[in-house]
Every structure is written in structure tokens, then in C-alpha cells.
N, C-alpha and C positions, 0 to 999 in steps of 0.2 A: 781700583777701589780705594787704595790708600791715597792716591792723588786727590780724589774727590773728598775723601774724609779729612784730609789735611790741607785743603786749599786755603784755609784761614791762616796757615803758617807762612804763606808766601808773602814776604815783605816788599820785595822789589821785583816788579814785573819784568824789567830788562834782564834780570838774572834767573829767569825761569828755567833755563837749561841746567844750570848748576843745581837748582832746587829739585828738579825732576831726577837728576842723577843721584842726589843724596837720598831721595825717597826710594828710588830703585835699588840703590846699594843697600839700604836698610832692609828692604823686602827680601833681597837675595840672601843677605846674612841670616835673617830669621829663618828662611827656607832651609838653608844648609845646616844651620844649627839644629832645626827640628829633625831633618832627615838623618843627621849624625846621631842624635839621641835614639831615633827609631832603629837604626842599624845596630847600634850598640846593644839595645834591648833584644833584638832578634838574635844577635850573637850570644848574649848571656843566656837566653832561654835555650838555645841549641846546645850550649856547653853544659848547662844544668841537666838537660835531658840525657846527654851522653854519660854524665858522671853519676846520675841517680842510681841508687841501689834499690832494686825491687825485691822485697822479701817474698818467699814462697807462701809463708804463713805470717801475716803481719801481727797476729796476736802474740806470737812467740817473741817478737822483738820489743814488745811493750815492757815498761818497767813493772816490777812486782811490788804492789802496794802492801805495806806491812799489815798483816791480819791481826796483830796484837792490839791495835788501837781500840777496837770495840770491847775487847776483854779487859783492857787496862782502865777503861773509863770507870769501871766499878771499884777500882782501887782508890779513886779520888774521893774528896769530900762529897757528900750527897748533893749539895747545891751545885757544885762544879760539874758533877756527873750529869745532873739534870739539864744544865745549860748546854753542855756539849751534845748530849743525846738529842735534845729537842731542836737545837739550831743546826748543828753540823751533821748529825746522822739522819734525823727525821725531816730536815729542811723546813722546819716551822718558820713562820714569818717573825722577824725580830720584834716588830712593833706589837704583834699579838702576844708574844711571850712577855715582853716588858709590861704590857697592860695587865696580863694575868698575874704577874708577880708583884705588881704595884711599884714598878721601877721606871725611872726616866730612861729614854733610849741611850743617853750617854753613860749612865750608871750600868746599864746592861752590857754595853760595849766593854767597859772596864772589867767587869766581872767575867765576861767571856774571854777577854784577853788573858786574865789571870788563870782561868780554868785551862785554857789552851797551853799556857806556859807550864802549869802543873802536869798536864798530860805529856808534854814534851819531856819534862824531867823524868816522869815515870817510864816513858819509852827509852830514854837514854839509860836509865838504871836497869831496865829489864832486857832490852835488846842489845844495847851496847852501841858500838861505833856505826852500825849500819843505819841508825836513825839520827846521827849527829846533825846532818844537813837536810833533814826532812825524812819522810817515811815513804817515799815513792820508789825506792829501789832497795828493797829489803832482802836480806840474805839469812834472816833468822829462821828458827824452827817453825813448823806449821802451827795453826791456831791451837790453843790449849797447852802450849809449851810452859814449862815451869823454870824459873830462874832459881837455882839453889842458894846463891848468896843473898840475893835481895828478897827471897821468900815471896815472890810474886808469881802469879800465873795469869795467862791471858785467856783463860777459859771464859767464854761468854756465858754469863749467868742468865738463866731464864727468868725474866721479870713478869711474864704473863701469869704465873701461878700465884 
């Protein structure tokens, strides 16, 4: 197939043997390169299957998400709390929220970024070091905990009443 596909590359007919040898050599190199990649892939998959740790209960091995987030949202400014509640908690569409608030999408993104930064500061003040690099592996008290120094609590306030 390659010989027919590359017949236009033959410049000198009397050197056809050398040209065929070069095409064959190239085809063999490509074949061995491909089979080498395939065998390395098979070996890597087999090694990974041997070293994989299967948990009895996968839920137990998951990170514990900090439950203080929803409660501390109420400690923020009302506009920041509304943005975080609507976009991050209720998963409302950003474009719809921006339209309802009369904001451009870029302005909404800036305000949401600032609101998230304020929530991050509140988490650091309330929960401490477990939330320094995110809140997906939390070791603080259960929801409703109170921080005596910061005078904050993460009790989720009922907004339906």
C-alpha cells in the first residue's frame, strides 16, 4: 500500500531497489514503534490493575465537605450572600441572575469572585486551618457549630419563613 501511495516519490527508476528498501524500512519501523507503544500500554494497565486499592465502601474514602459553608453564607453582606446562594448553591444560570439584577456578565463575575473571597475569609475565621486550601476535606465540628472567638455560627437559617 505504501509503495503505491508513494510511487510519485521515486525519482530514479534504476534505483527502485533502494527506494523499495527505504519504504519497507520505514513501514517496519512504524510497525515496531506502534507495537512497542501498545505493549507498554498493556503493561501499564496490568501494573495499575495490580496496584489499585479497592475500598469496601467507597463512600467512606471520599473527602468530607465542610458543612459550615451554607451556614456562613448568612454572615456575609446580603448582596454577596444572595449571589452565592443563587449561583453556587441553587445553580441558577449566571446570565439569568445578571439580567435580573441589571448587571453585565463581567460585573456579575467580579461580584461573585469577591463574594466567594469573603466566604473563604469567613471559613478561615470560623473553621480555621482545615479550610485554608479549600473546604473539601473538613475536620471541623458538625453543622451548627459556634466559634467562640469569632462569634460566628454556621447554623443554617431558615429563609422560607
